C-alpha positions in Angstrom: 0.2 -0.1 -0.2 1.4 3.9 -1.3 1.4 5.8 1.9 0.8 9.2 2.7 4.5 10.8 1.5 4.9 8.3 -1.0 1.2 9.5 -2.5 3.6 13.1 -2.2 6.3 12.7 -3.3 4.9 11.3 -6.5 2.7 14.3 -7.3 5.5 16.6 -6.3 7.8 14.4 -8.9 5.1 15.7 -11.6 6.0 19.2 -11.5 9.7 18.7 -10.7 10.8 18.8 -14.5 9.0 22.2 -14.7 10.6 23.7 -11.3 14.1 22.4 -12.9 13.2 24.7 -15.9 13.5 27.4 -13.4 17.0 26.7 -11.2 14.9 24.9 -8.6 13.5 22.0 -6.9 11.0 21.4 -3.9 11.7 18.8 -1.5 8.8 17.5 1.1 9.1 18.4 4.7 6.3 16.9 7.2 3.2 16.4 6.5 0.7 16.5 9.8 -2.4 15.0 11.3 -4.3 18.0 10.7 -3.1 17.1 6.4 -1.2 20.3 6.1 1.8 19.5 4.0 5.7 21.1 4.8 7.4 21.5 1.1 11.1 23.5 1.2 11.3 25.5 -1.7 15.3 25.1 -3.3 17.0 26.9 -6.0 15.5 29.5 -8.2 11.9 28.8 -6.7 13.7 29.9 -2.5 13.7 33.6 -3.9 11.3 33.5 -6.8 8.6 36.2 -6.1 5.9 34.1 -8.1 6.8 31.3 -6.0 3.5 31.9 -4.3 2.0 31.2 -7.5 3.5 27.9 -8.0 2.8 27.0 -4.7 -1.1 26.9 -5.2 -1.6 26.9 -9.1 0.7 23.6 -9.1 2.3 22.2 -6.3 -0.7 22.2 -3.9 -3.2 21.4 -6.6 -1.2 18.4 -8.0 -0.8 17.0 -4.0 -4.8 17.5 -3.5 -5.2 15.2 -6.2 -3.4 12.9 -5.8 -4.1 13.3 -1.7 -7.4 14.5 -1.4 -7.4 14.7 2.3 -4.5 17.1 2.6 -6.4 20.3 4.1 -3.2 23.0 2.5 0.9 22.7 1.4 3.1 25.6 2.7 6.2 26.7 2.3 9.7 27.3 3.6 12.6 28.6 1.6 15.3 26.5 1.5 
């Protein structure tokens, strides 16, 4: 059976190529019991002015698609 972390990694793998094209990446930090996923934005993503939009429109959507019980996705800069 696939666990939550594996499902999130699967979703992140689908968006990583787009992030990497711009010199960025993302890493799963944790998922808490309340359904909040914490990610670390790496490389160019950590200082990008569009990172909030990328989080909401791309990364969060991809994660919620594979794991609907996720309530929100937050990012810390790497």
